[in-house]
C-alpha positions in Angstrom: -29.6 -29.3 -34.4 -31.1 -26.2 -32.9 -28.7 -24.6 -30.4 -28.6 -26.4 -27.1 -29.9 -23.3 -25.4 -33.0 -23.4 -27.5 -36.1 -25.4 -26.4 -37.1 -28.2 -28.6 -40.5 -27.5 -30.0 -43.3 -29.6 -31.3 -44.3 -29.3 -34.9 -47.5 -27.5 -33.8 -45.5 -25.0 -31.8 -43.2 -24.5 -34.8 -46.1 -23.9 -37.1 -47.6 -21.3 -34.8 -44.4 -19.4 -34.4 -43.6 -19.5 -38.1 -47.1 -18.1 -38.9 -46.7 -15.4 -36.3 -43.4 -14.0 -37.4 -44.6 -11.8 -40.3 -47.5 -10.6 -38.2 -45.2 -9.7 -35.3 -42.8 -7.8 -37.6 -45.7 -5.9 -39.1 -47.1 -5.0 -35.7 -43.7 -3.8 -34.4 -43.0 -1.6 -37.5 -46.5 -0.4 -38.4 -46.2 3.1 -37.0 -42.7 3.7 -38.4 -42.0 5.9 -41.3 -39.9 4.5 -44.2 -37.0 6.6 -43.1 -37.3 5.2 -39.5 -37.1 1.7 -40.9 -33.7 2.5 -42.4 -32.3 4.1 -39.2 -30.0 2.0 -37.0 -29.6 2.3 -33.2 -25.8 2.7 -33.5 -23.1 2.7 -36.2 -22.6 -0.8 -37.5 -25.9 -2.1 -36.2 -28.6 -3.2 -38.6 -31.8 -1.3 -39.4 -35.2 -2.8 -39.2 -35.1 -2.9 -43.0 -31.8 -4.8 -43.1 -33.1 -7.3 -40.5 -36.2 -8.0 -42.6 -34.1 -8.4 -45.8 -31.9 -10.9 -43.9 -34.9 -12.8 -42.6 -36.3 -13.0 -46.2 -32.9 -14.4 -47.4 -33.0 -17.0 -44.5 -36.6 -17.9 -45.5 -35.5 -18.4 -49.1 -32.6 -20.7 -48.2 -34.0 -22.7 -45.4 -37.6 -22.7 -46.7 -36.4 -24.1 -50.0 -34.4 -26.8 -48.1 -37.6 -27.7 -46.2 -39.6 -27.9 -49.5 -37.0 -30.1 -51.1 -36.9 -32.5 -48.1 -40.7 -32.7 -48.2 -40.8 -33.3 -51.9 -37.9 -35.7 -52.3 -36.8 -38.9 -50.5 -33.5 -38.2 -48.6 -32.1 -35.5 -50.9 -28.6 -34.2 -50.8 -28.4 -30.5 -50.3 -25.6 -28.0 -50.5 -25.5 -25.6 -47.6 -26.1 -22.1 -48.6 -25.4 -19.1 -46.4 -28.3 -16.6 -46.3 -25.6 -13.9 -46.0 -24.2 -15.0 -49.3 -27.6 -15.5 -50.9 -28.8 -12.0 -50.0 -26.0 -10.6 -52.2 -27.7 -12.2 -55.2 -31.0 -10.5 -54.4 -32.3 -6.9 -54.4 -33.9 -7.3 -51.0 -31.9 -4.4 -49.5 -33.2 -2.1 -52.2 -36.8 -3.1 -52.0 -39.3 -1.0 -50.0 -39.9 -2.4 -46.5 -43.6 -2.9 -46.9 -43.2 -4.8 -50.2 -40.5 -6.9 -48.6 -42.8 -7.7 -45.7 -45.7 -8.5 -48.0 -43.7 -11.0 -50.0 -42.1 -12.4 -46.8 -45.7 -12.9 -45.4 -46.8 -14.7 -48.6 -43.7 -16.8 -48.6 -44.4 -17.8 -45.0 -48.0 -18.6 -45.7 -46.8 -21.0 -48.4 -44.3 -22.7 -46.1 -46.9 -23.1 -43.3 -49.4 -24.5 -45.9 -46.7 -27.0 -46.9 -46.0 -28.1 -43.4 -49.5 -28.1 -41.8 -50.6 -31.4 -43.5 -47.4 -33.3 -42.7 -48.0 -36.4 -40.6 -45.6 -36.8 -37.6 -43.2 -38.9 -39.6 -43.1 -36.2 -42.3 -41.3 -33.9 -39.8 -38.6 -36.6 -39.5 -37.8 -36.7 -43.3 -34.1 -36.1 -43.7 -31.6 -34.5 -46.1 -27.9 -34.9 -46.2 -26.4 -31.4 -46.1 -23.0 -30.8 -47.6 -20.7 -27.8 -47.5 -20.8 -26.9 -43.9 -17.9 -29.1 -42.8 -18.8 -32.8 -42.5 -22.0 -34.1 -44.1 -24.9 -33.5 -41.8 -28.4 -35.2 -41.6 -31.0 -32.6 -41.0 -34.8 -33.1 -40.7 -37.7 -31.0 -41.7 -38.2 -30.2 -38.0 -34.6 -29.2 -37.6 -34.8 -26.7 -40.4 -38.1 -25.3 -39.3 -37.0 -25.0 -35.7 -33.8 -23.4 -36.9 -35.9 -20.8 -38.7 -38.0 -20.2 -35.6 -35.0 -19.8 -33.3 -33.2 -17.5 -35.7 -36.3 -15.3 -36.2 -36.9 -15.0 -32.5 -33.5 -13.4 -32.1 -34.1 -11.0 -34.9 -37.6 -10.1 -33.7 -35.9 -9.1 -30.4 -33.4 -7.1 -32.5 -36.3 -5.3 -34.2 -37.9 -4.6 -30.8 -34.6 -3.1 -29.7 -34.4 -0.9 -32.8 -37.9 0.3 -32.3 -37.5 1.2 -28.7 -33.9 2.6 -29.0 -34.2 4.6 -32.2 -37.8 5.5 -32.1 -38.6 5.6 -28.4 -41.7 3.4 -28.9 -42.6 0.8 -26.3 -43.2 -2.7 -27.8 
């Protein structure tokens, strides 16, 4: 379930926010030099580049889960941590702009998959194993989870831009 502090969103609201994420990240970082994107506000805080690489890993893991639930009837999925998944990628070595372009394309594909779903399509479920007891998660749950997670990281990028680079967002 999305955290109790998060607001439950409609599928249309989720679609809008999913589509806006890459655009928002692009707008926040457009004026920054490549070196700026790899500068953190403080020791042990992520850079904008690290945040985007993490979001890409989350989009891989949770987006793939969504696609599987849409394609299969009541699949059983193994929970995969995006923090574990990113170690199997080269996202942290990729240039920021390339990473953002692929993230944006990946997001377009996810939105295109979700847009035609009828209301009952958002309620399709999967059994998720590996995160403690077996859980039943829906397409809407995964999509809202992605939105909630990205909202927090967009605020993090805003903080990085204003703290490190003195730019008002």
